[in-house]
Phi, psi and omega in degrees: 000158185293333181187178184297321183297314180291321176304312181295321180297310181295317178301320181292324176299314182295310182297320178298315180296317178298316180295331179276353178088018175294139185295118178269117184270346178248162178292134179285130181236158178288156177271162179237112175238112183209176183300336180279347180144194185236131184227132174235126178293150176304133184232130181238129174250141180239164179057039183276129179293144184295345178261000179290147180302326178297323180284327189272338187256152169272106188276329181053053176203179183281061181234123177247144180239123180251125178228118182289149175234143181287327184202181183296326178299313180291325178297317178294318178300315179297316181298327182268000184271050177203158180278001180248163179192058181281302184219146173224161177216140177231150178233122182200158172259358183257107184297330177296319177293324179298310180296322178297315180297318178302316182289327189257341178278129182271085180217153179296322178221138174236121178267146178240121177058025173191163174264194180302141179251341181114321182293328184295340182285348175266359179261150181286130170199157177235153172289162175260162178055237184263017179266147177057224177280341178066137181297326183287340183281319181233073188300324182293322178288317181302311182299321180292315183283332184301321178299314179296322182302316180300318180290324180295316178304314183291324178300317181291336179281335186280000000 
């Protein structure tokens, strides 16, 4: 982790979820706080309710939350059921579902069948809602970049 404050924050999210009985899908491991730095092992929670704090917050640590969806409609609803929207990713073999998700998920970047590759960080984008700079915070910049963002999403799919 970048420092003690972020380490403590992420650790508290994990410990709180475990204490509340949220399903832990990975083996629980000890944390490492030592003079060389702060380390938290990747932690995955499954069957997380969409109103749970783990689902609702941007944790910015090695914590993944898995919530099953019955179909693409529910997946899009789940993706948009938070006040944040920095990045999203979808995995599908149906290109129509991919384009629909790109259009309907409120996120600064949407990856299809892959995670971040590195190149996208040199392209202009803003988070949606309360993520990143957020569109509502700088409307003139958001409006200008949003047009480019739509073309960039499509470019990565081709």
